[in-house]
Backbone bond lengths (Angstrom), bond angles and torsions (degrees), N, CA, C in turn:
res aa  C-N    CA-C-N  psi(-1)  N-CA   C-N-CA  omega(-1)  CA-C   N-CA-C  phi
1 M - - - 1.436 - - 1.524 110.93 -
2 S 1.302 117.71 -36.63 1.468 120.67 -179.31 1.513 111.92 -56.86
3 Q 1.332 116.32 -38.65 1.461 119.58 -179.64 1.529 110.83 -63.81
4 Y 1.330 116.56 -40.62 1.459 120.04 178.33 1.521 110.67 -61.77
5 L 1.325 116.31 -44.46 1.463 120.27 179.82 1.523 110.66 -64.55
6 A 1.318 116.47 -42.53 1.465 120.15 179.64 1.527 111.26 -64.09
7 D 1.325 116.77 -34.34 1.456 120.83 -179.98 1.523 113.34 -76.02
8 H 1.334 116.80 -10.65 1.464 120.90 -177.35 1.534 111.24 -129.67
9 P 1.318 117.44 71.75 1.465 119.13 -179.92 1.531 112.96 -62.03
10 E 1.329 117.48 -20.49 1.466 119.90 177.45 1.530 111.62 -65.71
11 W 1.336 117.53 -20.29 1.456 121.25 177.93 1.531 111.57 -71.23
12 S 1.307 117.44 -9.93 1.471 120.81 -178.98 1.518 112.94 -74.98
13 A 1.317 118.04 -5.12 1.466 122.26 -174.74 1.527 113.94 -73.80
14 F 1.315 118.14 -8.22 1.462 120.98 -176.16 1.525 111.00 -94.59
15 S 1.328 115.98 152.00 1.461 121.44 178.13 1.523 111.68 -94.65
16 V 1.338 115.79 -38.08 1.459 121.49 -174.97 1.519 108.82 -122.56
17 Y 1.336 115.26 129.12 1.452 122.10 178.47 1.525 108.07 -117.25
18 W 1.323 116.50 121.92 1.457 122.35 174.68 1.528 105.55 -93.44
19 I 1.321 117.25 117.85 1.459 122.49 -173.42 1.527 110.36 -90.97
20 A 1.321 115.63 127.65 1.462 122.43 173.84 1.523 106.49 -120.94
21 D 1.327 116.09 87.20 1.462 122.51 -176.63 1.523 108.20 -93.33
22 K 1.315 116.80 109.77 1.462 121.83 -175.14 1.528 112.53 -111.87
23 L 1.312 116.57 26.33 1.460 119.88 178.20 1.526 110.22 -76.94
24 P 1.322 117.27 141.23 1.467 120.52 -179.56 1.517 111.99 -82.87
25 I 1.307 116.03 66.87 1.467 120.49 179.69 1.518 108.51 -89.36
26 S 1.314 115.97 142.90 1.458 120.32 -177.06 1.528 111.23 -59.83
27 P 1.329 117.04 149.89 1.467 121.97 -174.37 1.532 114.74 -59.18
28 E 1.327 117.52 -27.62 1.466 117.99 -178.44 1.524 112.36 -72.80
29 V 1.322 117.05 -11.52 1.465 120.86 177.26 1.521 107.00 -93.49
30 S 1.324 116.56 115.95 1.458 118.85 -177.76 1.518 110.27 -74.33
31 E 1.334 115.09 154.70 1.462 119.72 179.25 1.518 110.33 -67.69
32 Y 1.310 114.87 155.97 1.452 118.58 169.57 1.513 107.26 -63.27
33 G 1.290 116.71 141.71 1.447 120.11 178.41 1.509 111.51 -95.87
34 F 1.313 115.01 175.95 1.463 119.90 -179.55 1.519 110.51 -58.92
35 A 1.329 117.55 -35.46 1.469 120.22 -178.26 1.529 111.29 -67.97
36 D 1.333 117.13 -34.97 1.462 120.24 177.51 1.528 110.51 -62.89
37 Y 1.321 115.11 -46.58 1.464 119.27 -179.97 1.526 111.59 -67.52
38 T 1.325 117.72 -48.21 1.460 119.36 -177.33 1.523 111.14 -63.68
39 S 1.313 116.97 -35.55 1.459 120.16 176.29 1.524 110.61 -66.22
40 K 1.326 115.92 -41.77 1.468 120.37 177.45 1.533 110.03 -61.34
41 F 1.330 117.34 -43.46 1.464 121.01 177.61 1.530 110.35 -58.68
42 R 1.308 115.90 -43.48 1.473 120.00 -179.05 1.524 111.01 -64.90
43 M 1.328 117.36 -44.12 1.471 120.46 -179.27 1.528 111.47 -63.65
44 L 1.323 116.93 -38.51 1.461 120.34 -176.65 1.526 113.52 -81.47
45 W 1.335 116.64 -39.34 1.463 120.38 -170.44 1.522 113.56 -117.47
46 G 1.328 117.84 -7.99 1.463 120.45 -178.62 1.518 112.07 79.10
47 G 1.308 115.90 169.23 1.463 121.35 178.05 1.517 113.11 75.05
48 Q 1.310 115.41 170.72 1.462 122.18 178.99 1.524 108.97 -128.94
49 T 1.315 115.83 49.19 1.466 121.01 -171.20 1.516 114.04 -113.24
50 R 1.322 118.57 6.96 1.462 121.22 -174.88 1.520 111.26 -124.83
51 M 1.329 115.73 141.46 1.457 119.99 178.30 1.513 109.53 -134.72
52 A 1.317 115.86 139.91 1.460 122.22 177.35 1.519 109.18 -106.97
53 F 1.317 115.40 137.06 1.456 120.84 174.33 1.516 108.54 -112.20
54 T 1.329 116.25 111.47 1.461 122.37 175.22 1.522 107.36 -88.74
55 P 1.326 118.50 160.51 1.472 119.50 179.77 1.527 113.50 -52.95
56 G 1.323 117.73 -44.09 1.462 120.12 -179.55 1.513 113.38 -65.70
57 H 1.308 116.94 -33.99 1.455 120.02 -177.74 1.526 113.59 -85.92
58 I 1.318 117.21 -15.28 1.463 119.84 172.98 1.523 108.28 -61.64
59 S 1.319 115.66 -43.82 1.466 120.44 178.09 1.530 111.13 -68.22
60 F 1.326 117.15 -46.23 1.460 121.35 -178.83 1.535 111.96 -57.51
61 F 1.337 115.81 -41.73 1.462 119.91 -179.14 1.521 112.96 -85.23
62 G 1.336 117.54 -2.17 1.457 120.30 178.62 1.518 113.03 65.79
63 I 1.323 116.95 36.54 1.458 121.03 -179.82 1.525 107.94 -70.92
64 D 1.318 116.28 121.18 1.458 119.42 -178.28 1.530 112.84 -119.70
65 T 1.320 116.70 20.39 1.460 121.59 171.69 1.525 108.45 -111.95
66 Q 1.295 115.46 156.57 1.453 121.10 178.58 1.528 109.89 -85.02
67 P 1.323 117.57 155.17 1.462 119.68 174.71 1.526 110.60 -54.54
68 G 1.311 115.62 135.81 1.452 121.99 179.94 1.522 113.88 97.17
69 V 1.336 117.35 -19.04 1.462 121.00 179.06 1.528 108.31 -83.96
70 R 1.321 115.97 130.90 1.461 121.14 -179.62 1.513 109.99 -118.36
71 P 1.314 116.49 142.87 1.464 127.76 -9.34 1.526 110.76 -76.20
72 V 1.325 114.76 160.75 1.458 120.22 173.67 1.519 106.24 -66.33
73 H 1.319 116.33 130.96 1.465 120.41 -178.47 1.524 109.97 -113.59
74 S 1.314 115.08 140.13 1.454 122.09 179.96 1.524 109.82 -124.42
75 K 1.339 115.60 139.28 1.463 120.70 171.99 1.524 110.84 -74.69
76 F 1.340 116.10 -14.98 1.460 122.08 -179.17 1.524 110.64 -126.35
77 P 1.328 118.88 64.35 1.471 119.79 -176.92 1.528 112.64 -61.22
78 H 1.334 117.02 -26.65 1.464 119.27 178.78 1.530 111.10 -64.84
79 R 1.332 117.86 -30.42 1.466 119.99 176.90 1.520 110.64 -68.78
80 I 1.312 116.16 -44.68 1.466 119.01 178.08 1.521 109.08 -62.13
81 A 1.322 117.02 -45.54 1.466 120.46 -179.63 1.527 110.54 -59.65
82 Y 1.318 117.59 -45.51 1.458 120.49 -178.45 1.528 111.08 -63.60
83 F 1.324 116.39 -52.92 1.454 118.94 -174.75 1.524 112.41 -68.96
84 C 1.315 117.76 -34.24 1.467 119.23 179.81 1.521 111.46 -76.06
85 N 1.298 118.30 -41.22 1.460 121.02 -175.74 1.518 113.50 -82.52
86 A 1.312 116.85 -35.11 1.453 118.98 -171.96 1.528 113.95 -106.65
87 W 1.314 117.69 -11.53 1.455 116.33 -169.09 1.524 114.16 -139.58
88 A 1.305 118.44 -44.58 1.467 120.76 -175.16 1.516 110.84 -92.74
89 S 1.317 115.19 -175.95 1.460 121.51 -177.83 1.527 110.63 -104.15
90 A 1.317 117.35 44.12 1.463 120.90 -178.47 1.517 110.49 -136.42
91 K 1.297 116.23 44.01 1.464 121.47 -174.95 1.520 112.75 -58.57
92 D 1.316 118.19 -38.58 1.459 122.16 -175.08 1.526 112.91 -105.54
93 I 1.317 116.92 33.04 1.460 121.81 -177.45 1.526 111.11 -62.53
94 D 1.315 116.15 138.59 1.460 122.88 175.81 1.519 107.06 -111.59
95 L 1.330 117.18 100.46 1.458 121.18 -176.83 1.523 112.81 -71.33
96 S 1.331 117.61 -5.04 1.466 119.93 175.14 1.532 110.64 -104.44
97 G 1.321 116.46 7.15 1.464 121.32 -178.28 1.519 112.95 -80.80
98 P 1.327 116.00 -177.49 1.468 121.42 -178.09 1.529 111.84 -63.48
99 Q 1.331 114.40 144.77 1.462 120.79 -176.26 1.525 111.24 -121.69
100 A 1.336 114.19 155.30 1.465 120.46 176.77 1.520 109.43 -147.87
101 E 1.316 115.13 154.76 1.458 120.73 171.06 1.520 107.26 -99.88
102 L 1.316 116.15 127.57 1.457 122.87 177.55 1.526 106.65 -107.69
103 E 1.319 115.90 109.23 1.462 121.14 -175.86 1.529 110.24 -108.28
104 I 1.325 115.25 132.62 1.455 122.40 179.50 1.528 106.76 -120.42
105 T 1.327 116.36 118.08 1.460 120.91 -178.33 1.526 109.77 -130.07
106 P 1.330 116.40 154.34 1.468 118.45 176.43 1.524 110.11 -75.54
107 T 1.303 115.58 155.11 1.459 119.98 171.23 1.524 107.60 -81.52
108 Q 1.292 116.84 -174.30 1.466 120.77 179.06 1.523 112.57 -73.04
109 R 1.325 116.86 -14.49 1.467 121.12 -177.72 1.536 110.43 -68.15
110 P 1.332 118.68 124.18 1.474 119.66 177.40 1.531 110.41 -73.16
111 W 1.326 115.38 143.23 1.453 119.29 179.12 1.515 110.51 -157.95
112 N 1.325 114.48 163.43 1.464 121.21 174.34 1.525 107.48 -134.54
113 N 1.319 116.42 167.74 1.466 120.95 -174.37 1.526 113.11 -58.08
114 A 1.324 117.70 -41.99 1.472 120.74 -177.67 1.525 111.40 -65.51
115 S 1.330 117.04 -43.40 1.462 119.00 -178.98 1.520 111.07 -68.74
116 V 1.332 117.30 -36.36 1.467 120.63 178.18 1.524 109.92 -65.53
117 A 1.325 116.73 -45.55 1.468 120.44 -178.91 1.523 111.67 -62.44
118 S 1.328 117.16 -45.68 1.467 118.76 -178.07 1.528 111.19 -68.01
119 A 1.324 117.84 -40.23 1.469 119.80 178.68 1.527 110.52 -67.36
120 Y 1.324 116.63 -39.45 1.462 119.14 178.30 1.532 110.33 -60.08
121 L 1.314 117.38 -47.27 1.463 120.60 179.65 1.529 111.39 -61.25
122 Y 1.321 115.72 -39.59 1.467 119.30 177.96 1.529 110.51 -60.14
123 Y 1.323 115.83 -51.90 1.470 118.71 -177.81 1.529 112.39 -71.31
124 R 1.285 117.42 -30.54 1.465 120.65 -178.84 1.526 111.63 -69.01
125 F 1.345 115.74 -41.31 1.459 119.07 -172.28 1.530 115.19 -111.14
126 I 1.314 118.80 -25.41 1.459 120.46 -176.33 1.533 111.74 -103.44
127 E 1.310 116.82 -44.27 1.471 120.25 -179.02 1.537 110.08 -130.95
128 P 1.334 117.70 68.62 1.466 121.34 -174.37 1.526 114.04 -59.23
129 S 1.309 118.25 -26.24 1.464 119.48 -179.27 1.531 112.29 -65.53
130 G 1.324 118.16 -19.26 1.465 121.41 -179.61 1.515 114.61 -95.78
131 L 1.342 117.16 -3.80 1.467 119.87 -174.55 1.527 112.49 -62.94
132 K 1.291 117.92 -45.92 1.468 120.46 -177.47 1.530 111.00 -60.07
133 N 1.316 117.19 -44.32 1.467 120.35 178.78 1.517 111.74 -66.13
134 Y 1.336 116.83 -39.95 1.460 120.44 178.98 1.529 110.48 -61.27
135 L 1.316 116.90 -46.84 1.460 120.47 -179.76 1.521 111.44 -63.11
136 A 1.331 117.16 -36.77 1.463 120.96 178.53 1.526 111.48 -65.05
137 E 1.329 116.89 -26.02 1.463 120.82 177.68 1.523 112.27 -77.25
138 L 1.320 118.36 -17.05 1.466 121.90 -175.74 1.512 114.67 -92.38
139 V 1.322 116.65 -44.77 1.466 119.80 -172.96 1.526 111.42 -133.98
140 N 1.315 112.91 156.28 1.454 121.57 170.12 1.521 106.60 -113.10
141 V 1.306 116.30 132.21 1.462 120.93 176.08 1.524 106.61 -119.75
142 T 1.322 115.26 122.34 1.456 119.36 178.93 1.524 109.54 -126.39
143 L 1.287 114.24 148.26 1.458 120.59 178.40 1.521 107.68 -123.66
144 R 1.326 115.19 132.56 1.457 120.86 -179.16 1.520 107.74 -128.77
145 A 1.319 115.58 120.57 1.466 119.37 177.32 1.517 109.33 -66.70
146 L 1.327 115.77 141.22 1.475 120.66 179.17 1.527 109.95 -108.89
């Protein structure tokens, strides 16, 4: 996913990203959290102005607005304030700013965690020129403005 984001700096224009991660990852692997995404946004695009809401964290933050409704409202604003200001990479988040849905889906290629990990390591360290193409064969990342 990082490669897709890096290849599309225009996607950095949004403040709030609603994450729809549809990869068939085994249950013992926890989802990326909002901090993982917001940190990734900061590393790729700079600034601390973007926040991702994953399904699990929508509940944790008490988000009671639907995607696309501005401003994003939380029943627990103190949680957002704490995690954004003291811990995550979204200190200057504008919850009334532009929103997008970031959807991650598998391609038609069948895969499992072990084969993905071993192929990733191969392309990462042995044949780095093939990594971008390999990753493009695994997932589709789409962004839709809301």
